[in-house]
C-alpha positions, 0 to 999 in steps of 0.5 A: 082863494086867499090873496097872496102878496109879494113878500117885502123886506123884513125889518132888521132885528134892531129896527124891531127892538127900537120900535118895541122900546119906543112903544113900550111893548112887547116887554117881558119883565118877569117870565109869565105867569109872574107871581101875581098872576100865579096867585090869581090862577091858583085862586081861581082854580079852586072856584071856577067851573071845570068847563073853562078853557084858559088858553094860557095863564094871562091875567090882565090888568089893563089894555091900551090899543093893541097892548095888554098889560098883565098884573106883573107888569108884562106887556104883550102885543095883542093879536087875538083881541079877545077872539076878535072882540076888541075891534077898536083896541083896548079902552079906546077913548071914544068907546069908553066915553060913550059907555061912561055917558050912557051909564050915567044916564041909565043902565037898563030899560028892556028894549024888547018892551020900550024905546031909547035913542041909542037902540034906534040909532044902532038899528039904523046904522046896522040896517044901513051898513048891512050888505045889499040894497034891500031894506033891513030889519034888526033884532038886537041880542046880547051875544052871537050865540043868541043871534044864531038861535034867533036866526034858526027860529026866524028861518023856520017861522019865515019859510014854514020849513024845518031843516037847516044846512051847516058846514063841517068845521063850523062854530056858531056857539054853545047853546043848544040851537047854535051847538047843533050847527057847530061841528068844529070839535067833538068835545063841544058836543060830547055828552050833550045830545040829542042835538036840535033835530033837522040839522045837516052838515056838509063839507066847507069850501076848504081848498087846502084840504079839499074833502073831495080831493080836487083843486080850485078852479078846476073843481067847479065848486064840487063842495057846492054842487055836492049839496044838491047831488048828495044831500038834496038827492039822498037825505033831505028834499030842498023844499024842506030846507029853511036855511043854509048857515055859513061863515063867510070865513070859517073862524074856529074851523081854521081861518078858512077862506073859501074861493071867491065864487063860493058864496055866490054859488051858495046864494044861487043854490038858495035862490033856486030852492027858496032857501034862506042864506044866513051869514054868520059874521060874528067873527068876520064882521065889523071891519075885520076883513077890510070890509064892513062885512066879509060877504061884501068881498064876494058881492053877496047879500044874505037873507039874514046876517049875524054880528056880535063880537067886535060890534061894541069893542068888548061890551056884550051885544049882537044883532040879527040883521034881516031883509025886510021881506024875511022878517016874518014873525009877529010881535011877541014871537021873540024877545030878549031881556038884555039884548040891546042894553043901552050902555052896550048900544052906546058902545056899539054906536061909538065902535061903528062910528070909528070903524066906518070912518077910518078903521075899516080902511086901516084894516084893509091896508094893514091886512095886506101888510100882515098877509105879506109878512106872514107869507115871508115868515112862512117861506122860512119855515117848512112847517107852515103849509098855508097862509090865508086870510083877508084883512086882519083875519089871517091864519097860518096852517102848520103841517108835519112834513114827515107825515105828508103834510098832516095837521101839526096840532101839537106844534100849533099849540106849542107856538101859541104857548111859546109866543105868549112867553115872548110877549105875543098873544095869539090863539090856535084854530082848526086842527093846526092853525095859528090865527092872527086877529089884532085889533083894527087899530094895529098898524104896520109897526105892530105887525112887524113886532108881532111877526118878528116874535112869531118868526122866532117862535116857529124857529124855536118850536120846530127846531129850524 
């Protein structure tokens, strides 16, 4: 279950104001979007494909650490980090320097066919940092979605089985394989069928809104035992299942932190039936939760681990990290032209160096403060039904007390938009969750600044 912290004393509004003045953010000089931002938004509206989402009209000019400045000079405190991509903050000097040096040497030689030191170094780092004692093999991709698709191929090839189990609320990407595992929003699949055959969805370990109407720990993990009791007994024999693909913490599904014994129970289930456990750590990995990978909190070693997003602080790269005994596909069975691009590898190596040597510990420390401050804010707002998270991956689930605690989707959307106008960048997730995922360089003062704005925002939009 999510760790709940004792609530500290809140900083006074004057303390927060002084901190903001000293740091130079947040600072709103013109109501966003300002005139320069509106001009770019209007221009792009005639050019961009209709499928783009655009959470709010933020037009970025530059960033530094946990600060983002728009084209009109407004400065925001960033608690969305490009959906967890800017792990070391914006324009970290060590990462920028690594990119510049690599770009000055050469921009690309396909890693599927040739060799270069940065790629070998990155593979070595990932193999060493991945959870568990068994030797690992690494395949580098250019995105998380590509990593998911590769994992599906590998799981089927390695096991000789065809069926895949995924979870309600999951988000794994938007290519056909990844989209077939995704079930966070119907819109993401609408009109694109048929999906990849052989994919089955089951309820996730979502204690706040348990699909079985039970409570942990008296539930005895009904969400796991039901996989055997329902899915395996009635719809698919476990001997046909290649993999169970799970997010150790659900991201788009609502920042859902399952019970502490949930992943170990899934590991045991997989072991009983010869099924591969695939951990999608694309959003929860690279120090985000205060450990290098979230499944380490549960002491679980997956057969296949997927990472991307924060791996290179914004450069496009991902990875499939697989136990050596599962790396059962031959040369030429899989490939990627841009996966493991040398400039991206340099950025990833610099990022992992920073995370491993300080930022992962900072994320754990600051994350405890963030969870405590979020709980303090929640105590003053009836609409916050649950606060949960690990490290710098925290969600506040908003509920409608007048409807028996039903998800308050419109309220969550209003919080995101209002916070933006006040200088705080956040995003929603799930049905009605406001998610907080600052860069790992954020400190306790950044948390105080952000939570002060969030407190004001909740009061404003809820009328409290």
